[in-house]
C-alpha positions, 0 to 999 in steps of 0.5 A, a space after each residue: 767805871 767812867 765819869 761822863 762829867 770829868 775828863 780822864 787821862 791815862 798814862 802808860 808808865 810801864 811801857 818799856 820795862 828793863 829787859 831783865 824785869 821779871 813778869 809774873 802773877 802774884 796769885 798762885 797758882 798762876 796760869 802763866 810761867 814767870 818770864 822776863 820782858 826780854 823773853 816776851 819781846 824776843 818771842 813777839 819778834 819771832 812770832 811776827 817773823 814766822 806767822 805775820 802777827 803777834 801771838 803774845 801771852 799764850 806762849 807763856 801758859 803752863 
């Protein structure tokens, strides 16, 4: 929801977590397996080399 009368700033403080930071859902069952940020970054780099674009989270679906 936005407020047309009040300016808002968004800051991405989570931009680059540690490579061993575990990423996962608190809700069970989860659609995605847990993975580290390092795994995610490596997968993105591999996808870009192979396909020319980022595939992203679908790589981590169960």
